[in-house]
Each structure stands twice: as C-alpha cells, then as structure tokens.
VMD Tcl script that draws the C-alpha trace (Angstrom):
set ca {
  {18.28 -1.77 12.54}
  {19.86 0.04 9.60}
  {17.79 2.04 7.12}
  {18.30 -0.70 4.55}
  {17.01 -3.49 6.77}
  {13.56 -4.86 5.99}
  {10.63 -4.03 8.18}
  {9.44 -6.60 10.74}
  {7.83 -9.59 9.07}
  {4.09 -9.19 8.77}
  {2.06 -12.36 9.04}
  {-0.85 -12.72 6.67}
  {-2.61 -15.80 7.93}
  {-2.68 -17.61 11.19}
  {-4.32 -20.68 12.65}
  {-3.78 -19.34 16.17}
  {-6.67 -18.94 18.63}
  {-8.59 -15.63 18.44}
  {-6.77 -14.05 21.42}
  {-3.40 -14.95 19.93}
  {-4.42 -13.55 16.55}
  {-5.56 -10.33 18.18}
  {-2.16 -9.92 19.84}
  {-0.43 -10.68 16.54}
  {-2.50 -8.09 14.68}
  {-1.95 -5.53 17.42}
  {1.84 -5.98 17.24}
  {1.77 -5.92 13.44}
  {-0.33 -2.78 13.31}
  {1.88 -1.12 15.91}
  {5.01 -1.98 13.89}
  {3.39 -0.40 10.83}
  {1.88 2.61 12.55}
  {4.50 3.81 15.02}
  {7.05 5.03 12.43}
  {4.27 6.56 10.33}
  {2.86 8.35 13.38}
  {6.36 9.59 14.21}
  {6.73 10.91 10.66}
  {3.30 12.57 10.89}
  {4.30 14.19 14.18}
  {7.47 15.40 12.50}
  {5.38 16.82 9.67}
  {3.14 18.61 12.13}
  {6.15 19.87 14.06}
  {7.00 22.12 11.12}
  {3.71 23.95 11.61}
  {4.14 24.01 15.38}
  {7.62 25.50 15.07}
  {6.39 28.12 12.61}
  {3.54 29.04 14.97}
  {5.74 29.22 18.06}
  {8.47 31.28 16.41}
  {6.14 33.64 14.55}
  {4.23 34.20 17.82}
  {7.34 36.02 19.04}
  {7.03 38.45 16.13}
  {3.53 39.73 16.86}
  {-0.14 38.90 17.44}
  {-1.23 39.90 13.93}
  {1.50 37.71 12.44}
  {0.40 34.78 14.61}
  {-3.19 35.23 13.44}
  {-2.01 35.41 9.80}
  {-0.01 32.18 10.07}
  {-3.03 30.59 11.76}
  {-5.31 31.46 8.87}
  {-2.68 30.74 6.19}
  {-1.77 27.35 7.64}
  {-5.42 26.36 7.77}
  {-5.86 27.56 4.17}
  {-2.81 25.52 3.10}
  {-4.19 22.44 4.85}
  {-7.71 22.77 3.49}
  {-6.66 23.57 -0.09}
  {-3.90 20.95 -0.12}
  {-6.01 18.16 1.36}
  {-7.81 17.46 -1.91}
  {-4.50 17.06 -3.74}
  {-3.03 14.82 -1.06}
  {-6.14 12.67 -0.99}
  {-6.00 12.15 -4.76}
  {-2.40 10.97 -4.42}
  {-3.49 8.52 -1.71}
  {-5.54 6.75 -4.35}
  {-2.41 4.60 -4.67}
  {-2.90 3.09 -1.19}
  {-5.06 0.07 -2.11}
  {-3.20 -0.38 -5.41}
  {0.19 -0.72 -3.72}
  {-0.89 -2.47 -0.52}
  {-2.96 -5.13 -2.27}
  {-0.23 -5.65 -4.91}
  {2.28 -6.08 -2.07}
  {0.03 -8.62 -0.36}
  {-0.18 -10.56 -3.64}
  {3.56 -10.28 -4.31}
  {3.00 -8.29 -7.54}
  {5.97 -5.91 -7.50}
  {5.44 -4.59 -11.02}
  {1.93 -3.41 -10.15}
  {3.30 -1.61 -7.07}
  {5.96 0.10 -9.19}
  {3.38 1.17 -11.76}
  {1.22 2.66 -9.00}
  {4.18 4.73 -7.79}
  {4.87 6.05 -11.29}
  {1.29 7.12 -11.71}
  {1.31 8.55 -8.19}
  {4.29 10.78 -9.02}
  {2.61 11.95 -12.23}
  {-0.61 12.68 -10.35}
  {1.33 14.54 -7.63}
  {2.85 16.85 -10.24}
  {-0.49 17.43 -11.96}
  {-2.52 18.28 -8.85}
  {0.21 20.65 -7.62}
  {-0.44 23.10 -10.47}
  {-3.97 24.18 -9.46}
  {-2.89 24.06 -5.81}
  {-0.12 26.59 -6.48}
  {-2.61 28.87 -8.26}
  {-4.91 28.72 -5.23}
  {-2.07 29.65 -2.90}
  {-1.21 32.63 -5.10}
  {-4.75 33.90 -4.51}
  {-4.78 33.44 -0.73}
  {-5.46 37.09 0.12}
  {-8.38 37.34 -2.28}
  {-10.04 34.24 -0.84}
  {-9.52 35.35 2.76}
  {-10.99 38.78 2.13}
  {-14.00 37.17 0.45}
  {-14.45 35.03 3.56}
  {-14.59 38.11 5.79}
  {-11.09 38.11 7.26}
  {-9.48 41.34 8.40}
  {-7.47 43.08 5.63}
  {-4.26 43.17 7.71}
  {-4.46 39.44 8.42}
  {-5.29 38.61 4.79}
  {-2.33 40.67 3.50}
  {0.13 39.00 5.89}
  {-1.26 35.56 5.09}
  {-0.80 36.22 1.35}
  {2.85 37.14 1.89}
  {3.42 33.98 3.96}
  {1.81 31.69 1.36}
  {3.75 33.20 -1.55}
  {6.96 32.51 0.32}
  {5.77 28.96 1.02}
  {4.76 28.31 -2.62}
  {7.43 25.63 -3.43}
  {5.74 23.37 -0.86}
  {2.84 22.87 -3.26}
  {5.05 20.69 -5.47}
  {7.65 19.33 -3.09}
  {5.32 18.06 -0.39}
  {2.99 16.28 -2.82}
  {5.90 14.40 -4.37}
  {6.98 13.40 -0.87}
  {3.45 12.14 -0.12}
  {3.51 9.89 -3.22}
  {6.82 8.30 -2.21}
  {5.78 7.97 1.42}
  {2.53 6.20 0.53}
  {4.38 3.83 -1.82}
  {6.82 2.83 0.91}
  {4.23 2.64 3.69}
  {1.91 0.45 1.61}
  {4.84 -1.96 1.24}
  {5.37 -1.89 5.04}
  {8.52 0.26 4.71}
  {7.59 2.97 7.17}
  {10.91 4.03 8.72}
  {12.57 5.91 5.81}
  {9.92 8.66 5.68}
  {10.17 9.01 9.46}
  {13.94 9.57 9.43}
  {13.79 11.92 6.46}
  {11.08 13.95 8.17}
  {13.14 14.20 11.35}
  {16.19 15.41 9.41}
  {14.14 18.01 7.56}
  {12.59 19.24 10.80}
  {16.06 20.11 12.00}
  {16.61 21.97 8.74}
  {13.29 23.81 9.16}
  {14.14 24.98 12.68}
  {17.53 26.21 11.50}
  {16.08 28.06 8.50}
  {13.37 29.62 10.70}
  {16.00 30.84 13.14}
  {18.02 32.35 10.32}
  {15.27 33.85 8.19}
  {12.65 34.96 10.77}
  {15.04 36.70 13.14}
  {17.88 37.62 10.74}
  {20.65 35.50 12.22}
  {24.00 34.67 10.56}
  {23.87 37.90 8.60}
  {20.55 37.13 6.88}
  {17.86 39.83 6.62}
  {15.20 39.77 9.33}
  {12.16 38.61 7.32}
  {9.71 37.78 10.10}
  {6.59 36.01 8.85}
  {7.92 35.81 5.27}
  {11.04 34.10 6.60}
  {8.87 31.39 8.16}
  {7.19 30.80 4.79}
  {10.52 30.61 2.98}
  {11.89 28.16 5.54}
  {8.89 25.84 5.16}
  {8.95 26.11 1.36}
  {12.65 25.26 1.11}
  {12.30 22.38 3.57}
  {9.45 20.86 1.60}
  {11.54 20.94 -1.57}
  {14.35 19.10 0.20}
  {11.94 16.45 1.58}
  {11.24 14.48 -1.66}
  {14.83 14.85 -2.85}
  {16.22 13.28 0.31}
  {13.59 10.53 0.41}
  {14.21 9.59 -3.24}
  {17.96 9.51 -2.58}
  {17.27 7.26 0.42}
  {15.19 4.90 -1.71}
  {17.95 4.62 -4.31}
  {20.81 4.39 -1.80}
  {19.24 1.49 0.10}
  {17.56 0.00 -2.98}
  {14.13 0.08 -1.37}
  {12.48 -0.05 -4.79}
  {13.90 -3.47 -5.62}
  {11.17 -6.01 -6.28}
  {8.57 -3.25 -6.67}
  {9.74 -1.26 -9.67}
  {9.48 -1.23 -13.46}
  {10.83 0.85 -16.33}
  {8.93 3.96 -17.31}
  {6.96 3.38 -20.49}
  {3.73 4.35 -22.23}
  {1.69 2.43 -19.64}
  {3.04 4.73 -16.89}
  {1.32 7.64 -18.64}
  {-1.77 5.70 -19.78}
  {-4.82 8.04 -19.71}
  {-7.00 5.07 -18.77}
  {-4.67 4.09 -15.91}
  {-4.37 7.66 -14.63}
  {-8.14 8.08 -14.81}
  {-8.60 4.91 -12.75}
  {-5.99 6.17 -10.27}
  {-7.90 9.44 -10.03}
  {-11.19 7.59 -9.51}
  {-9.69 5.89 -6.44}
  {-8.05 9.03 -5.08}
  {-10.78 11.59 -5.74}
  {-13.13 10.28 -3.00}
  {-10.21 10.30 -0.55}
  {-9.42 13.86 -1.59}
  {-13.04 14.88 -1.21}
  {-13.14 13.27 2.24}
  {-10.01 15.09 3.39}
  {-11.15 18.35 1.80}
  {-14.57 18.16 3.44}
  {-12.99 17.60 6.84}
  {-10.26 20.21 6.39}
  {-12.61 22.83 5.00}
  {-15.05 22.24 7.84}
  {-12.30 23.33 10.23}
  {-11.38 26.17 7.87}
  {-14.97 27.43 7.87}
  {-14.96 27.15 11.66}
  {-11.82 29.27 11.75}
  {-13.43 31.84 9.47}
  {-16.27 32.11 11.98}
  {-13.67 32.62 14.70}
  {-12.08 35.34 12.55}
  {-15.36 37.28 12.72}
  {-14.86 37.52 16.49}
  {-11.42 39.13 16.58}
  {-7.65 38.64 16.64}
  {-7.60 37.49 20.29}
  {-10.08 34.69 19.60}
  {-8.29 33.73 16.40}
  {-4.91 33.48 18.12}
  {-6.34 31.39 20.99}
  {-8.22 29.15 18.57}
  {-5.04 28.57 16.54}
  {-3.10 27.49 19.62}
  {-5.70 24.90 20.60}
  {-6.18 23.77 16.99}
  {-2.42 23.40 16.67}
  {-2.30 21.20 19.75}
  {-5.28 19.14 18.60}
  {-3.74 18.76 15.16}
  {-0.47 17.65 16.72}
  {-2.09 14.85 18.71}
  {-4.17 13.92 15.64}
  {-0.96 12.89 13.87}
  {-0.78 9.78 16.08}
  {-4.11 8.21 15.07}
  {-3.46 9.42 11.53}
  {-0.35 7.24 11.58}
  {-2.52 4.36 12.82}
  {-4.94 5.11 9.99}
  {-2.21 4.82 7.35}
  {-0.95 1.63 8.99}
  {-4.49 0.23 9.13}
  {-5.04 1.05 5.45}
  {-1.81 -0.76 4.56}
  {-2.66 -3.76 6.72}
  {-6.17 -4.01 5.30}
  {-4.85 -3.96 1.74}
  {-2.10 -6.48 2.51}
  {-4.59 -8.89 4.09}
  {-7.00 -8.56 1.17}
  {-4.13 -9.24 -1.23}
  {-3.18 -12.28 0.85}
  {-6.86 -13.41 0.89}
  {-7.08 -13.36 4.69}
  {-10.57 -12.04 5.45}
  {-10.54 -13.27 9.06}
  {-7.34 -11.33 9.70}
  {-8.93 -8.24 8.16}
  {-11.74 -8.31 10.73}
  {-9.31 -8.67 13.63}
  {-7.06 -5.93 12.25}
  {-10.06 -3.60 11.97}
  {-10.88 -4.04 15.66}
  {-7.27 -3.49 16.68}
  {-7.07 -0.35 14.56}
  {-10.08 1.21 16.27}
  {-8.68 0.25 19.67}
  {-5.31 1.86 18.95}
  {-6.72 5.02 17.38}
  {-9.21 5.63 20.17}
  {-6.79 4.62 22.92}
  {-3.97 6.98 21.99}
  {-6.42 9.88 21.76}
  {-7.89 9.05 25.16}
  {-4.42 9.67 26.59}
  {-4.22 12.96 24.69}
  {-7.61 14.02 26.07}
  {-6.44 13.48 29.64}
  {-3.32 15.57 28.96}
  {-5.40 18.40 27.46}
  {-7.51 18.62 30.62}
  {-4.70 18.15 33.12}
  {-2.30 20.65 31.51}
  {-4.77 23.13 30.06}
  {-3.14 26.08 31.84}
  {0.41 25.11 30.84}
  {0.23 24.02 27.20}
  {-0.82 27.44 25.74}
  {2.19 29.12 27.38}
  {4.47 27.25 24.96}
  {2.98 29.37 22.19}
  {2.32 32.80 23.66}
  {3.13 34.97 26.63}
  {-0.04 37.04 26.17}
  {-2.12 36.48 29.31}
  {-5.48 36.94 27.57}
  {-4.59 34.52 24.75}
  {-3.37 31.86 27.20}
  {-6.44 32.21 29.42}
  {-8.89 31.87 26.54}
  {-6.99 28.89 25.07}
  {-7.06 27.18 28.47}
  {-10.88 27.28 28.49}
  {-11.00 25.55 25.09}
  {-8.63 22.66 25.80}
  {-11.11 20.55 27.82}
  {-13.59 20.83 24.93}
  {-10.87 19.79 22.48}
  {-10.16 16.86 24.78}
  {-13.80 15.83 24.56}
  {-13.60 15.02 20.87}
  {-10.12 13.45 20.86}
  {-11.35 9.85 21.10}
  {-13.94 10.34 18.36}
  {-11.31 11.97 16.15}
  {-9.00 8.97 16.59}
  {-11.72 6.46 15.81}
  {-13.02 8.24 12.72}
  {-9.61 8.66 11.06}
  {-8.82 4.96 11.54}
  {-12.20 4.08 10.06}
  {-11.46 6.17 6.99}
  {-8.07 4.44 6.59}
  {-9.62 0.99 6.80}
  {-12.17 1.91 4.16}
  {-9.37 3.11 1.84}
  {-7.53 -0.19 2.27}
  {-10.73 -2.06 1.47}
  {-11.19 -0.10 -1.75}
  {-14.16 1.92 -0.46}
  {-12.72 5.48 -0.23}
  {-16.11 7.09 -0.86}
  {-17.26 6.16 2.64}
  {-15.17 8.86 4.30}
  {-16.47 11.52 1.91}
  {-20.10 10.64 2.56}
  {-19.88 10.58 6.35}
  {-17.84 13.81 6.46}
  {-20.45 15.56 4.33}
  {-23.21 14.45 6.70}
  {-21.34 14.84 9.98}
  {-19.72 18.21 9.38}
  {-21.88 20.09 6.91}
  {-25.35 18.93 7.87}
  {-24.68 18.81 11.60}
  {-21.41 20.18 13.07}
  {-21.08 23.54 11.31}
  {-24.73 24.60 11.62}
  {-24.66 23.60 15.29}
  {-21.37 25.48 15.82}
  {-22.85 28.65 14.32}
  {-26.02 28.42 16.40}
  {-24.11 27.80 19.62}
  {-21.52 30.52 18.94}
  {-23.71 33.38 17.76}
  {-27.49 33.12 18.36}
  {-26.99 31.30 21.69}
  {-24.01 33.48 22.63}
  {-21.48 30.79 23.61}
  {-18.83 32.42 21.43}
  {-15.64 30.51 20.71}
  {-16.61 27.62 23.01}
  {-19.79 27.09 20.97}
  {-17.80 26.53 17.79}
  {-15.66 23.89 19.51}
  {-18.69 22.10 20.97}
  {-20.28 21.98 17.51}
  {-17.12 20.43 16.01}
  {-16.95 17.89 18.84}
  {-20.52 16.76 18.19}
  {-19.86 16.41 14.47}
  {-16.77 14.26 15.00}
  {-18.74 11.96 17.28}
  {-21.32 11.40 14.55}
  {-18.64 10.75 11.90}
  {-16.94 8.18 14.16}
  {-20.16 6.25 14.78}
  {-21.00 6.12 11.08}
  {-17.53 4.92 10.05}
  {-17.35 2.18 12.68}
  {-20.70 0.87 11.43}
  {-19.61 1.04 7.79}
  {-16.29 -0.75 8.41}
  {-17.98 -3.57 10.34}
  {-20.45 -4.11 7.50}
  {-17.85 -3.91 4.72}
  {-15.30 -6.36 6.13}
  {-17.99 -9.03 6.14}
  {-18.45 -8.83 2.39}
  {-16.97 -11.48 0.03}
  {-13.23 -11.06 -0.50}
  {-13.45 -10.58 -4.26}
  {-15.66 -7.51 -3.78}
  {-12.86 -5.80 -1.83}
  {-10.11 -6.23 -4.42}
  {-9.12 -3.35 -6.74}
  {-7.65 -3.55 -10.24}
  {-4.74 -1.52 -11.61}
  {-6.66 -0.12 -14.63}
}
mol new
graphics top color blue
foreach p $ca { graphics top sphere $p radius 0.5 }
foreach p [lrange $ca 0 end-1] q [lrange $ca 1 end] { graphics top cylinder $p $q radius 0.2 }
display resetview
C-alpha cells in the first residue's frame, strides 16, 4: 500500500450477529491502532536512544537525562492534552462526513499548538530552578538544565506534529505519522552519534549533543509530516481556507474547553510519576539511574496501549458521528481487551527477562542488579496501565474528557503517591515501595475508568455528540 492509498474501510453499522460484530470491531480497531502504536513506539525510541547513548557518557549524565526527560514529559503533557481537544471534533465530523468541520478543527489545533508552546518553552528554560526546588542534587539539576536548553526547539516542533497527527488519526489515516516518525528516528540516531561523541569532525558535546539532536529532530517532524500531507493530498475532503472563523475567540475557547481536561488528565498522570522520581532522587544517583531504566522500559511498552487508546478514541468518535451506539459498546469492549492483552504480554517479558533488559542501558553491575529487582513490580501494573489508558481514550471520543482527570486525581494523588511515600520511607521498602504504590494507584484508576466507560456508552446518542463552537 502506498502512502497515498486510503486506510482500510471502516464499517460503521452492521446487522451481523454479536460475535461477527465483535470480530469486525476488533479488526477495525487493530487497523486503526497498530500504525499509531508503531508511531508511538518510534516516538518513545527517541528517548530510549538518548538514554542508552548518554549512559555511555557517565552516571551523572544518565541521571540528568532521566530527570530532564521526566520533566519534559510532565510539563509537556498539559500542552499535548490541550491539543488533543480536537479528537472528538475531527473524529465525529469524519463519521458524519463533514470535511469542513474537520479542516476547521485542524486549523484551530495548529493555532492552539503554537500558543501552548510559548509557556512550555519558558518552563523548560527554568528546568534547573524547578529541580533544585524539588530537592534534586545540584550537579544533576545543572546538567538537566543544559540538556533542556539544547532541546528547546522541541517545545514548538513536537506540538505542531501532535496537532497534525491527531487530525490524520481521527480521520483513520494513521500510517503517515508512523512512517514520518520512523524516518526521524533514523535522523535522531545519526545526530546523536555525531553530536554526543564528536563524530564526522563535530565537537564532542556529550549530554548537550543529545539535547540538540532531539531538538533538531522534533523540528523536522512537523515539516516532513506537512509535506507528506500535501504531497499525497491527504487533506482533500477535510480542508477549508483560512479565514476569521479559524481564529474565532469563541471557537478557540471551545477547543480549549475540550482539550483542557485531557491536558489536566495527562498532566496529573505525568506529574505523579515525576513526583515519584523526585522521591527517588532523594535516595541517590544509583537509585535514580536504576529507576530511569525501568521507567524507560515501562514507558516504551506503554506506547502500545497508548496507540490502542488513540485508535479507540477515533473509533468511538466515528461511531457516534455515524449514529451507531451498538457498535460503540462493542468497540469499547474490544479496546479494553486489546489494551490489557498487549500489556499482559509485556508483563511476562518483564519478569522473564528482568536480568537481561537493564544491560541494554548500562554496564554498571549495581545499576543493573537494582533495576532487575524492580522489573517484576513494573510488570504487575502493566495490565492496569493498558486498561486505564484505553478507558481515557474512549472517554475522549465520547466527549467526556474530564473523566480521565477526575480518576487520575483520585487514583494517584489521594492514593498512589501517599502510599508510595509510606512504603518507601517510613516502612523502609525504599525504591520498591515507590513502585508498589504506583502499581496500586494504576489499578484503582483502571477500575474507575472501566466503570465510567460502561455507564457512559449506554447514554442517549445525542448526549455524546460535540459541537464545533
């Protein structure tokens, strides 16, 4: 299939028996999710490559990239969530066949991406100050600041890429972002090799070189994807001329009202893990490096159910737009099955290869040994993590983005983080206690979201539809 070919046809309604409809929805969701998951894995690979290559520079540098990458994720999650306010707008418009509404949502998404990138860049410029205030070691905070300054162009480039990716994915065009991400991963590896280690006559920049490589790659990402859209005319049938309505304050405010709860949800989850990492930072560089390796592996596997989540959000919106409430209920069940199933496989791998996986990151015997003790705990919450992210995606597609924010607030801040602190410090479980606390919190979030989705997709169809303004 060429990049210009349409995606597999997605059925909206069916008079088939329940078992046949379940198979149809499973195949449809897989067709939507697999390329998105591949793109998400490619996105995560950039961080993995940075971590692996910087680990060869030094332990302090590895710890700095660990903290800086978590800071970038937690601070950028709010911005990315706001941009994802376009999901139900585009997916439901696509289901209805309203191409102009989909094009208008993209225009407003690009404007919003540019706007939210400004405060994000200011936050990144203050990385060292924030890390010191959170009790991180001065050496680690200083190195993290240097890395984030070098990575600064990502604040704008990556958010623009997110807007275009969501627009395409919500119209069931999931392959272009996947291929563009793969191409840019190759570029990132090459730039890391040149700039970190000083190859091809370039200066040996170490950790700063890794930041520059990621920053440059994330500027190229939206440029290449936009060129791809124009070259293969992927915007045809879902575009409109820019005009005053594109910049309408009322329309942008409505867009923000849909995206803000998603941003809050992502920020609450991301910052819960950031706060957990800050607690790890109180323990020492060894614990921080081991924690980063396991978190990096867990984040890598998380990209697969995250792809399912984006596919489930698209499918939910398409079915609502097509007025197929029965299909929505079946698609919801299939989404949970896929998200939980793929993470069950990851959990088994974490346990079976716990002594091997950390060696891909570090040759330090103490770091590898400590990371190996954490991987079975990380495996314990893999299934819950897969289920909860799919639940959040389904709620976005159904126009109820606030659900994820509410359950993350309860699950992480009222339960997981206090429990992690108690287990780690007063009860003396150390690093393992923090991971057990996070695992318990994810389990609670998953249960709440499954319940919420099952109640919501039984509501009248008209209550699930969203308007453009």
